[in-house]
DRENPA-3360 file (N, C-alpha, C; in nm, 2 decimals, always signed):
BEGIN
1 = MKTLENTN = -8.87/+1.61/+4.28/-8.74/+1.59/+4.21/-8.70/+1.44/+4.20 ~ -8.65/+1.41/+4.08/-8.61/+1.27/+4.06/-8.48/+1.24/+4.14 ~ -8.47/+1.11/+4.18/-8.35/+1.07/+4.25/-8.29/+0.95/+4.18 ~ -8.17/+0.91/+4.22/-8.10/+0.80/+4.16/-8.13/+0.67/+4.23 ~ -8.22/+0.67/+4.33/-8.25/+0.54/+4.40/-8.32/+0.45/+4.30 ~ -8.28/+0.32/+4.32/-8.34/+0.21/+4.24/-8.30/+0.23/+4.09 ~ -8.18/+0.28/+4.07/-8.13/+0.29/+3.93/-7.99/+0.23/+3.92 ~ -7.95/+0.21/+3.80/-7.81/+0.17/+3.77/-7.75/+0.26/+3.66;
9 = PALILVDI = -7.72/+0.39/+3.70/-7.69/+0.49/+3.60/-7.55/+0.47/+3.54 ~ -7.54/+0.52/+3.42/-7.41/+0.53/+3.36/-7.35/+0.67/+3.39 ~ -7.22/+0.68/+3.42/-7.15/+0.80/+3.44/-7.10/+0.85/+3.30 ~ -7.13/+0.97/+3.26/-7.08/+1.02/+3.13/-6.98/+1.13/+3.17 ~ -6.85/+1.11/+3.14/-6.75/+1.21/+3.17/-6.72/+1.29/+3.04 ~ -6.77/+1.41/+3.03/-6.76/+1.49/+2.91/-6.64/+1.58/+2.90 ~ -6.55/+1.55/+2.81/-6.44/+1.64/+2.77/-6.35/+1.69/+2.88 ~ -6.32/+1.61/+2.97/-6.23/+1.65/+3.08/-6.09/+1.64/+3.03;
17 = QQGFDNIP = -6.05/+1.74/+2.95/-5.92/+1.73/+2.87/-5.83/+1.84/+2.90 ~ -5.70/+1.82/+2.87/-5.60/+1.91/+2.92/-5.60/+2.05/+2.85 ~ -5.66/+2.06/+2.73/-5.67/+2.18/+2.66/-5.75/+2.29/+2.74 ~ -5.84/+2.24/+2.83/-5.92/+2.33/+2.91/-5.85/+2.40/+3.02 ~ -5.72/+2.36/+3.04/-5.64/+2.42/+3.14/-5.59/+2.56/+3.10 ~ -5.60/+2.59/+2.97/-5.56/+2.72/+2.91/-5.68/+2.81/+2.92 ~ -5.69/+2.87/+3.04/-5.81/+2.95/+3.07/-5.82/+3.08/+2.98 ~ -5.71/+3.15/+2.95/-5.72/+3.26/+2.87/-5.78/+3.23/+2.73;
25 = YWGGERNN = -5.75/+3.11/+2.68/-5.80/+3.07/+2.55/-5.95/+3.06/+2.54 ~ -6.01/+3.02/+2.66/-6.15/+2.99/+2.66/-6.24/+3.10/+2.72 ~ -6.18/+3.21/+2.75/-6.26/+3.33/+2.80/-6.20/+3.40/+2.92 ~ -6.09/+3.36/+2.97/-6.02/+3.44/+3.07/-6.06/+3.41/+3.21 ~ -6.17/+3.34/+3.23/-6.21/+3.31/+3.37/-6.29/+3.18/+3.37 ~ -6.27/+3.10/+3.47/-6.34/+2.97/+3.49/-6.39/+2.96/+3.63 ~ -6.51/+2.90/+3.65/-6.56/+2.88/+3.78/-6.53/+2.74/+3.83 ~ -6.57/+2.71/+3.95/-6.57/+2.57/+4.00/-6.44/+2.50/+3.98;
33 = PNAEANAR = -6.33/+2.55/+4.05/-6.20/+2.48/+4.03/-6.20/+2.34/+4.09 ~ -6.30/+2.30/+4.16/-6.30/+2.16/+4.22/-6.38/+2.06/+4.13 ~ -6.42/+2.11/+4.01/-6.51/+2.02/+3.92/-6.44/+1.89/+3.89 ~ -6.31/+1.89/+3.85/-6.24/+1.77/+3.82/-6.22/+1.68/+3.94 ~ -6.20/+1.74/+4.06/-6.19/+1.65/+4.18/-6.32/+1.58/+4.21 ~ -6.43/+1.66/+4.19/-6.56/+1.59/+4.22/-6.59/+1.49/+4.11 ~ -6.55/+1.52/+3.99/-6.57/+1.41/+3.88/-6.49/+1.29/+3.92 ~ -6.37/+1.31/+3.97/-6.29/+1.19/+4.01/-6.35/+1.12/+4.13;
41 = KLLDHWRA = -6.41/+1.19/+4.22/-6.48/+1.13/+4.33/-6.59/+1.03/+4.28 ~ -6.67/+1.09/+4.18/-6.77/+1.01/+4.13/-6.72/+0.89/+4.05 ~ -6.61/+0.91/+3.97/-6.55/+0.81/+3.89/-6.50/+0.70/+3.98 ~ -6.44/+0.73/+4.10/-6.39/+0.63/+4.19/-6.51/+0.55/+4.24 ~ -6.62/+0.61/+4.27/-6.74/+0.54/+4.32/-6.79/+0.44/+4.21 ~ -6.80/+0.49/+4.09/-6.84/+0.41/+3.98/-6.75/+0.29/+3.96 ~ -6.62/+0.31/+3.96/-6.53/+0.20/+3.94/-6.54/+0.10/+4.06 ~ -6.55/+0.15/+4.18/-6.55/+0.06/+4.30/-6.68/-0.03/+4.30;
49 = NNRPLFHI = -6.78/+0.02/+4.23/-6.91/-0.05/+4.23/-6.94/-0.11/+4.10 ~ -6.84/-0.11/+4.01/-6.85/-0.17/+3.88/-6.97/-0.13/+3.80 ~ -7.00/+0.01/+3.81/-7.11/+0.06/+3.73/-7.06/+0.11/+3.59 ~ -7.15/+0.12/+3.50/-7.12/+0.16/+3.36/-7.07/+0.30/+3.35 ~ -6.97/+0.33/+3.28/-6.92/+0.46/+3.26/-6.86/+0.48/+3.12 ~ -6.86/+0.61/+3.07/-6.82/+0.64/+2.94/-6.74/+0.77/+2.94 ~ -6.62/+0.76/+2.89/-6.53/+0.88/+2.88/-6.56/+0.94/+2.74 ~ -6.59/+1.07/+2.74/-6.61/+1.14/+2.61/-6.49/+1.23/+2.58;
57 = QHCSTNPD = -6.44/+1.22/+2.46/-6.32/+1.30/+2.42/-6.35/+1.38/+2.30 ~ -6.34/+1.52/+2.32/-6.37/+1.60/+2.20/-6.25/+1.61/+2.11 ~ -6.27/+1.58/+1.99/-6.16/+1.58/+1.89/-6.20/+1.69/+1.78 ~ -6.16/+1.81/+1.80/-6.20/+1.92/+1.71/-6.15/+1.90/+1.57 ~ -6.23/+1.93/+1.48/-6.19/+1.93/+1.34/-6.11/+2.05/+1.30 ~ -6.10/+2.15/+1.39/-6.02/+2.27/+1.36/-5.88/+2.23/+1.41 ~ -5.78/+2.23/+1.32/-5.64/+2.19/+1.36/-5.58/+2.29/+1.46 ~ -5.63/+2.41/+1.46/-5.57/+2.51/+1.55/-5.63/+2.50/+1.69;
65 = SLLAASNP = -5.74/+2.42/+1.71/-5.80/+2.41/+1.84/-5.71/+2.34/+1.94 ~ -5.72/+2.37/+2.06/-5.64/+2.30/+2.17/-5.70/+2.16/+2.18 ~ -5.82/+2.13/+2.14/-5.88/+2.00/+2.15/-5.87/+1.92/+2.02 ~ -5.79/+1.97/+1.92/-5.77/+1.88/+1.80/-5.69/+1.76/+1.84 ~ -5.72/+1.65/+1.77/-5.65/+1.53/+1.80/-5.50/+1.54/+1.79 ~ -5.45/+1.63/+1.71/-5.30/+1.64/+1.69/-5.24/+1.73/+1.80 ~ -5.31/+1.79/+1.89/-5.26/+1.87/+1.99/-5.26/+1.81/+2.12 ~ -5.16/+1.84/+2.21/-5.15/+1.78/+2.34/-5.27/+1.80/+2.43;
73 = GNAHKEIV = -5.34/+1.91/+2.40/-5.46/+1.95/+2.48/-5.57/+1.85/+2.46 ~ -5.57/+1.77/+2.36/-5.67/+1.67/+2.33/-5.67/+1.56/+2.44 ~ -5.56/+1.54/+2.51/-5.55/+1.43/+2.60/-5.64/+1.45/+2.73 ~ -5.69/+1.34/+2.78/-5.77/+1.34/+2.90/-5.68/+1.39/+3.02 ~ -5.74/+1.47/+3.11/-5.66/+1.51/+3.23/-5.63/+1.39/+3.31 ~ -5.52/+1.39/+3.37/-5.47/+1.27/+3.45/-5.56/+1.23/+3.56 ~ -5.63/+1.33/+3.62/-5.72/+1.30/+3.73/-5.83/+1.21/+3.70 ~ -5.87/+1.20/+3.57/-5.98/+1.11/+3.53/-5.94/+1.03/+3.41;
81 = KPLPGEPV = -5.81/+1.01/+3.39/-5.77/+0.93/+3.28/-5.83/+0.80/+3.27 ~ -5.88/+0.76/+3.15/-5.94/+0.63/+3.14/-5.85/+0.51/+3.17 ~ -5.90/+0.41/+3.24/-5.82/+0.29/+3.26/-5.84/+0.20/+3.14 ~ -5.74/+0.11/+3.12/-5.76/+0.01/+3.01/-5.89/-0.06/+3.01 ~ -5.96/-0.06/+2.90/-6.09/-0.13/+2.89/-6.21/-0.04/+2.92 ~ -6.19/+0.08/+2.97/-6.30/+0.17/+2.99/-6.33/+0.24/+2.85 ~ -6.46/+0.24/+2.82/-6.49/+0.30/+2.69/-6.46/+0.45/+2.67 ~ -6.40/+0.48/+2.56/-6.37/+0.62/+2.53/-6.45/+0.65/+2.39;
89 = IKKSVNSS = -6.53/+0.75/+2.40/-6.61/+0.78/+2.28/-6.56/+0.92/+2.23 ~ -6.52/+0.92/+2.10/-6.47/+1.04/+2.05/-6.58/+1.12/+1.97 ~ -6.58/+1.25/+1.98/-6.68/+1.33/+1.91/-6.62/+1.45/+1.86 ~ -6.69/+1.52/+1.76/-6.63/+1.64/+1.70/-6.73/+1.75/+1.71 ~ -6.84/+1.74/+1.77/-6.94/+1.84/+1.79/-6.98/+1.85/+1.94 ~ -7.07/+1.94/+1.98/-7.10/+1.96/+2.12/-7.17/+1.84/+2.19 ~ -7.25/+1.77/+2.11/-7.33/+1.66/+2.17/-7.25/+1.53/+2.17 ~ -7.25/+1.46/+2.28/-7.19/+1.33/+2.29/-7.26/+1.22/+2.21;
97 = FIGTDLQQ = -7.38/+1.25/+2.16/-7.46/+1.16/+2.09/-7.45/+1.17/+1.94 ~ -7.40/+1.29/+1.89/-7.40/+1.31/+1.74/-7.27/+1.25/+1.69 ~ -7.29/+1.17/+1.58/-7.17/+1.11/+1.52/-7.10/+1.00/+1.60 ~ -7.16/+0.95/+1.71/-7.10/+0.85/+1.80/-7.20/+0.74/+1.81 ~ -7.16/+0.63/+1.88/-7.25/+0.52/+1.91/-7.29/+0.52/+2.06 ~ -7.28/+0.64/+2.13/-7.31/+0.64/+2.27/-7.46/+0.59/+2.29 ~ -7.55/+0.64/+2.22/-7.69/+0.59/+2.24/-7.70/+0.44/+2.22 ~ -7.64/+0.39/+2.12/-7.64/+0.24/+2.09/-7.58/+0.16/+2.21;
105 = QLDAANID = -7.47/+0.22/+2.26/-7.41/+0.15/+2.37/-7.49/+0.15/+2.50 ~ -7.55/+0.27/+2.52/-7.64/+0.27/+2.64/-7.76/+0.18/+2.63 ~ -7.82/+0.18/+2.51/-7.94/+0.10/+2.49/-7.91/-0.05/+2.49 ~ -7.79/-0.09/+2.44/-7.75/-0.23/+2.44/-7.73/-0.28/+2.58 ~ -7.69/-0.19/+2.67/-7.67/-0.23/+2.81/-7.79/-0.20/+2.89 ~ -7.90/-0.17/+2.83/-8.03/-0.14/+2.90/-8.02/-0.03/+3.01 ~ -7.94/+0.07/+2.97/-7.92/+0.18/+3.06/-8.02/+0.29/+3.03 ~ -8.10/+0.33/+3.13/-8.20/+0.43/+3.11/-8.17/+0.56/+3.19;
113 = TVVIVGLT = -8.06/+0.56/+3.26/-8.03/+0.68/+3.35/-7.88/+0.71/+3.32 ~ -7.86/+0.84/+3.31/-7.72/+0.89/+3.29/-7.69/+1.01/+3.39 ~ -7.57/+1.01/+3.44/-7.52/+1.11/+3.52/-7.40/+1.18/+3.45 ~ -7.42/+1.31/+3.43/-7.32/+1.38/+3.34/-7.23/+1.48/+3.42 ~ -7.10/+1.47/+3.40/-7.00/+1.56/+3.46/-6.91/+1.60/+3.35 ~ -6.83/+1.71/+3.37/-6.73/+1.75/+3.28/-6.73/+1.89/+3.24 ~ -6.68/+1.91/+3.11/-6.66/+2.05/+3.06/-6.72/+2.06/+2.92 ~ -6.78/+2.18/+2.90/-6.81/+2.28/+2.99/-6.96/+2.29/+3.01;
121 = TEHCVSTT = -7.01/+2.35/+3.12/-7.15/+2.35/+3.15/-7.23/+2.40/+3.04 ~ -7.19/+2.51/+2.98/-7.27/+2.58/+2.88/-7.26/+2.52/+2.74 ~ -7.16/+2.44/+2.71/-7.15/+2.39/+2.58/-7.18/+2.24/+2.58 ~ -7.07/+2.15/+2.59/-7.09/+2.01/+2.56/-7.17/+1.94/+2.67 ~ -7.16/+1.98/+2.80/-7.24/+1.92/+2.90/-7.38/+1.95/+2.88 ~ -7.42/+2.08/+2.85/-7.56/+2.12/+2.83/-7.61/+2.05/+2.71 ~ -7.54/+2.05/+2.60/-7.59/+1.99/+2.47/-7.61/+1.84/+2.49 ~ -7.52/+1.77/+2.56/-7.53/+1.63/+2.58/-7.65/+1.60/+2.67;
129 = ARMAGNFG = -7.67/+1.68/+2.78/-7.78/+1.67/+2.87/-7.92/+1.69/+2.80 ~ -7.92/+1.79/+2.71/-8.05/+1.82/+2.64/-8.09/+1.70/+2.55 ~ -7.99/+1.65/+2.48/-8.02/+1.53/+2.39/-8.05/+1.41/+2.47 ~ -7.98/+1.39/+2.58/-8.02/+1.27/+2.67/-8.16/+1.28/+2.72 ~ -8.20/+1.40/+2.76/-8.34/+1.42/+2.81/-8.44/+1.40/+2.69 ~ -8.40/+1.45/+2.57/-8.49/+1.43/+2.46/-8.50/+1.29/+2.41 ~ -8.40/+1.21/+2.43/-8.40/+1.07/+2.40/-8.47/+0.99/+2.50 ~ -8.51/+1.05/+2.61/-8.59/+0.98/+2.71/-8.51/+0.92/+2.83;
137 = YNTFVVAD = -8.38/+0.94/+2.83/-8.30/+0.90/+2.95/-8.33/+0.98/+3.07 ~ -8.34/+0.92/+3.19/-8.34/+0.99/+3.31/-8.20/+1.05/+3.33 ~ -8.20/+1.19/+3.32/-8.07/+1.26/+3.30/-8.05/+1.34/+3.43 ~ -7.92/+1.33/+3.48/-7.88/+1.41/+3.59/-7.75/+1.48/+3.55 ~ -7.74/+1.61/+3.59/-7.62/+1.68/+3.57/-7.56/+1.72/+3.71 ~ -7.44/+1.70/+3.74/-7.38/+1.72/+3.87/-7.32/+1.86/+3.87 ~ -7.38/+1.95/+3.94/-7.35/+2.09/+3.94/-7.21/+2.12/+3.98 ~ -7.16/+2.05/+4.08/-7.02/+2.08/+4.13/-6.92/+1.99/+4.07;
145 = AVAAFAKT = -6.95/+1.92/+3.96/-6.86/+1.84/+3.88/-6.86/+1.89/+3.74 ~ -6.91/+2.01/+3.71/-6.90/+2.07/+3.58/-6.86/+2.21/+3.60 ~ -6.81/+2.28/+3.50/-6.76/+2.41/+3.51/-6.78/+2.49/+3.38 ~ -6.78/+2.62/+3.39/-6.80/+2.71/+3.28/-6.69/+2.81/+3.27 ~ -6.69/+2.88/+3.15/-6.60/+2.99/+3.13/-6.68/+3.12/+3.11 ~ -6.61/+3.23/+3.13/-6.68/+3.36/+3.11/-6.71/+3.38/+2.96 ~ -6.81/+3.46/+2.93/-6.85/+3.48/+2.79/-6.87/+3.63/+2.77 ~ -6.86/+3.67/+2.64/-6.89/+3.80/+2.59/-7.03/+3.80/+2.53;
153 = GINGEHYN = -7.12/+3.88/+2.56/-7.26/+3.89/+2.51/-7.26/+3.95/+2.37 ~ -7.38/+3.95/+2.31/-7.40/+3.99/+2.17/-7.38/+4.14/+2.16 ~ -7.38/+4.22/+2.27/-7.36/+4.36/+2.27/-7.22/+4.40/+2.33 ~ -7.14/+4.29/+2.35/-7.01/+4.32/+2.41/-7.00/+4.32/+2.56 ~ -7.12/+4.28/+2.62/-7.12/+4.28/+2.77/-7.05/+4.16/+2.82 ~ -7.00/+4.16/+2.94/-6.93/+4.05/+3.00/-7.02/+3.98/+3.10 ~ -7.01/+3.84/+3.08/-7.08/+3.75/+3.18/-6.98/+3.67/+3.24 ~ -6.97/+3.68/+3.38/-6.87/+3.60/+3.44/-6.90/+3.45/+3.44;
161 = AETIHLTA = -6.80/+3.37/+3.47/-6.81/+3.22/+3.46/-6.92/+3.17/+3.55 ~ -6.93/+3.22/+3.67/-7.03/+3.16/+3.76/-7.17/+3.19/+3.71 ~ -7.19/+3.31/+3.65/-7.33/+3.34/+3.59/-7.36/+3.25/+3.48 ~ -7.26/+3.23/+3.39/-7.28/+3.14/+3.28/-7.32/+3.00/+3.33 ~ -7.24/+2.95/+3.43/-7.26/+2.82/+3.49/-7.41/+2.81/+3.55 ~ -7.44/+2.90/+3.63/-7.57/+2.89/+3.70/-7.69/+2.91/+3.60 ~ -7.68/+2.99/+3.50/-7.79/+3.01/+3.41/-7.80/+2.89/+3.32 ~ -7.69/+2.83/+3.28/-7.69/+2.70/+3.20/-7.76/+2.59/+3.28;
169 = LAMLNEEF = -7.73/+2.58/+3.40/-7.79/+2.48/+3.49/-7.94/+2.51/+3.51 ~ -7.97/+2.64/+3.52/-8.11/+2.67/+3.54/-8.20/+2.64/+3.42 ~ -8.14/+2.65/+3.30/-8.21/+2.62/+3.18/-8.23/+2.47/+3.16 ~ -8.14/+2.39/+3.22/-8.15/+2.24/+3.21/-8.25/+2.19/+3.32 ~ -8.25/+2.25/+3.43/-8.32/+2.20/+3.55/-8.47/+2.17/+3.54 ~ -8.50/+2.05/+3.56/-8.64/+2.00/+3.56/-8.71/+2.01/+3.42 ~ -8.63/+2.05/+3.32/-8.68/+2.05/+3.18/-8.61/+1.93/+3.10 ~ -8.47/+1.93/+3.11/-8.40/+1.83/+3.04/-8.33/+1.74/+3.14;
177 = ATILNTDD = -8.31/+1.78/+3.26/-8.23/+1.71/+3.36/-8.26/+1.75/+3.50 ~ -8.22/+1.66/+3.59/-8.23/+1.70/+3.74/-8.08/+1.74/+3.78 ~ -8.07/+1.85/+3.85/-7.94/+1.90/+3.89/-7.91/+1.85/+4.04 ~ -7.80/+1.78/+4.06/-7.76/+1.74/+4.19/-7.62/+1.77/+4.21 ~ -7.57/+1.76/+4.33/-7.43/+1.77/+4.37/-7.36/+1.63/+4.39 ~ -7.23/+1.63/+4.39/-7.16/+1.50/+4.40/-7.21/+1.42/+4.52 ~ -7.21/+1.48/+4.64/-7.25/+1.40/+4.76/-7.39/+1.35/+4.75 ~ -7.49/+1.43/+4.68/-7.62/+1.38/+4.66/-7.62/+1.25/+4.58;
185 = VINSLKKN = -7.54/+1.25/+4.47/-7.53/+1.13/+4.38/-7.48/+1.01/+4.46 ~ -7.37/+1.03/+4.53/-7.31/+0.92/+4.60/-7.40/+0.87/+4.71 ~ -7.46/+0.96/+4.79/-7.55/+0.91/+4.90/-7.67/+0.84/+4.84 ~ -7.72/+0.89/+4.73/-7.84/+0.82/+4.67/-7.80/+0.68/+4.62 ~ -7.68/+0.67/+4.56/-7.64/+0.54/+4.51/-7.61/+0.44/+4.63 ~ -7.55/+0.49/+4.73/-7.52/+0.41/+4.85/-7.65/+0.35/+4.91 ~ -7.76/+0.42/+4.90/-7.89/+0.36/+4.94/-7.93/+0.24/+4.86 ~ -7.90/+0.26/+4.73/-7.92/+0.14/+4.64/-7.84/+0.02/+4.68;
193 = DDFL = -7.71/+0.05/+4.71/-7.62/-0.06/+4.75/-7.66/-0.13/+4.87 ~ -7.72/-0.05/+4.97/-7.76/-0.11/+5.10/-7.87/-0.21/+5.08 ~ -7.94/-0.20/+4.97/-8.05/-0.30/+4.94/-8.00/-0.42/+4.86 ~ -7.88/-0.42/+4.81/-7.83/-0.53/+4.73/-7.78/-0.64/+4.81;
% end
């Protein structure tokens, strides 16, 4: 398993926006209620150590979407609200790389490792992680800092949020990304700091 030792990874905070608080709109059930708190824990660590980070903001082109720029749900959740000067990258599709300059910013800063947190595991987190892996970045997804919503299958069957979350992570694991938890990430980075 890959680790974060001897790296200087960028933290990618994907779509941690107020519109996702409307759970009925997104499927009626969500897992991992501590995802945002864990994302904040990582964000605090990144800020304290002056590591590179990027806030991703989904701006839906559907004006009826809770994540449309004209709707209040488009705003970042307060728990991870960007500070002045922190980069915010706006996107309109699932991938944080499509139609944005995220790749150019990462490459310009010589960043070859990314740690991905946010919403949702099965959509924008997964798509971003898959593209990051395909672009050759050392990619990590933080399992307890992402969350999923329940889904209805093609034959009307119900899949609960935890099942969606775990299967999405299983499909990423060791193919597109390494899956870690918040404490694993912080402990690994602290080992780096001890050598500086």
